[in-house]
C-alpha positions in Angstrom: 39.8 4.4 54.0 38.7 0.8 53.3 35.1 2.0 52.8 36.2 4.5 50.2 38.2 1.9 48.3 35.2 -0.4 48.3 32.9 2.4 47.0 35.4 3.3 44.2 35.6 -0.4 43.1 31.8 -0.6 43.1 31.6 2.5 40.9 34.3 1.3 38.6 32.4 -2.0 38.1 29.3 0.0 37.3 31.1 2.2 34.7 32.6 -0.9 33.1 29.2 -2.6 32.9 27.7 0.5 31.4 30.5 0.7 28.8 30.0 -3.0 27.9 26.2 -2.7 27.4 26.4 -1.7 23.7 29.0 -4.5 23.0 26.9 -7.1 24.8 23.7 -6.0 23.1 25.2 -6.6 19.6 25.1 -10.3 20.4 21.4 -10.4 20.6 19.7 -12.8 18.2 17.5 -11.4 15.4 19.2 -8.0 15.3 22.4 -6.5 14.0 22.2 -3.2 15.8 22.1 -2.0 19.3 18.7 -1.0 20.7 19.7 2.2 22.3 16.5 2.6 24.4 17.2 -0.7 26.0 20.9 0.2 26.5 19.9 3.4 28.2 17.4 1.6 30.4 20.1 -0.8 31.5 22.5 2.0 32.2 19.9 3.8 34.3 19.4 0.6 36.3 23.1 0.3 37.0 23.3 3.9 38.0 20.3 3.5 40.3 21.9 0.5 41.9 25.0 2.6 42.6 23.0 5.6 43.8 20.9 3.5 46.2 24.1 1.8 47.5 25.5 5.3 48.2 22.2 6.4 49.8 22.2 3.4 52.1 25.7 4.2 53.2 24.9 7.9 53.9 21.8 7.2 56.0 22.0 8.3 59.6 21.1 4.9 60.9 24.1 2.7 60.9 22.2 -0.4 62.0 23.1 -3.5 60.0 19.4 -4.5 60.2 18.4 -1.2 58.6 20.8 -1.7 55.7 19.6 -5.2 55.1 16.0 -4.1 55.1 16.8 -1.2 52.8 18.6 -3.5 50.3 15.9 -6.1 50.3 13.3 -3.5 49.6 15.4 -1.9 46.9 16.1 -5.3 45.3 12.3 -5.9 45.2 11.7 -2.5 43.4 14.6 -3.2 41.0 13.2 -6.7 40.1 9.7 -5.3 39.8 10.8 -2.6 37.4 12.9 -5.0 35.4 10.2 -7.7 35.1 7.3 -5.4 34.4 9.3 -3.3 32.0 11.0 -6.1 30.1 8.3 -8.8 29.7 5.3 -7.5 31.6 3.7 -9.2 34.5 0.1 -9.1 33.2 0.3 -10.4 29.7 3.1 -8.6 27.7 4.9 -5.4 28.4 2.5 -3.7 26.0 -0.5 -4.2 28.2 -1.6 -0.8 29.7 -2.6 -2.4 33.0 1.1 -3.1 33.6 1.5 0.7 34.2 -0.4 0.2 37.5 2.9 -1.3 38.9 4.3 2.2 38.9 2.1 2.8 42.0 4.4 0.5 44.1 7.6 2.6 43.8 5.6 5.8 43.9 4.1 4.7 47.3 7.6 3.8 48.5 9.1 7.1 47.4 6.3 9.1 49.1 6.4 7.0 52.2 10.2 7.3 52.4 10.0 11.1 52.1 7.3 11.4 54.7 9.1 9.1 57.1 12.4 10.8 56.4 13.8 7.3 56.0 13.2 6.4 59.7 12.8 2.6 60.2 9.2 2.7 61.6 8.0 4.9 58.7 9.9 2.7 56.1 8.2 -0.4 57.6 4.8 1.2 57.1 5.7 2.3 53.5 6.8 -1.2 52.6 3.7 -2.8 54.1 1.6 -0.4 52.0 3.7 -1.3 48.9 3.2 -5.0 49.6 -0.6 -4.4 49.8 -0.6 -2.3 46.6 1.5 -4.9 44.8 -1.0 -7.6 45.7 -3.9 -5.5 44.7 -2.7 -4.6 41.2 -4.0 -7.8 39.5 -7.3 -7.5 41.5 -7.8 -4.0 40.1 -6.8 -5.2 36.6 -9.5 -7.9 36.8 -12.1 -5.3 37.8 -11.3 -2.5 35.4 -10.1 -4.5 32.5 -11.6 -8.0 32.4 -10.8 -8.4 28.7 -7.1 -8.1 29.3 -4.9 -11.0 28.0 -3.1 -12.6 31.0 -0.5 -14.3 28.8 0.8 -17.8 29.2 1.0 -17.5 33.0 -2.8 -17.0 33.3 -4.5 -15.3 36.2 -3.2 -17.7 38.8 0.4 -17.3 37.5 0.1 -13.5 37.7 -1.2 -13.7 41.3 1.7 -16.0 42.2 4.2 -13.6 40.8 2.5 -10.7 42.6 2.5 -12.6 45.8 6.3 -13.2 45.5 6.9 -9.5 45.1 4.5 -8.6 47.9 6.4 -11.1 50.1 9.7 -9.4 49.3 8.3 -6.0 50.3 6.7 -7.6 53.5 10.0 -9.2 54.5 11.7 -5.8 54.0 9.0 -4.2 56.2 9.5 -6.8 58.9 13.3 -6.2 58.8 12.6 -2.4 59.2 10.4 -3.2 62.2 13.3 -5.2 63.7 15.6 -2.3 63.1 13.1 0.0 64.9 13.2 -2.4 67.9 17.0 -2.3 67.9 
């Protein structure tokens, strides 16, 4: 019963946040109107958070290590989507090379489906995602050397990518620990 109450409170908070999005977006500087495409994107992010919370609760494995690993990996994907979609990692969000970051969640989705969300398969999928995350700027340098790297520069982009790759690698190691348990 306590678990149901906790889940209902979580969904109530998500609904309230979604309803507040248009109100909060009116306070943005330089605009008097709500940017509905951004509002919808934020709503999708909140719903995805709730959906993945539910998914993590419905998984067959009830190991605490598994849930922590799942949440770390999901947090990494959420942050990656937010950063690459909002401001862009390589230059601005308008740079076409930023679309390569969609390979990371795609690999995770395919790996999760192939492994049927089992800890060992999830660890492999997250290690692969970490490798792809790190390789995106390398590929961008090779296929598009004229791309603008923004204020961060090439080194800054590699640092940001390394942080995301580290998040996915930590999640993978936690899944490996969940396999051992």
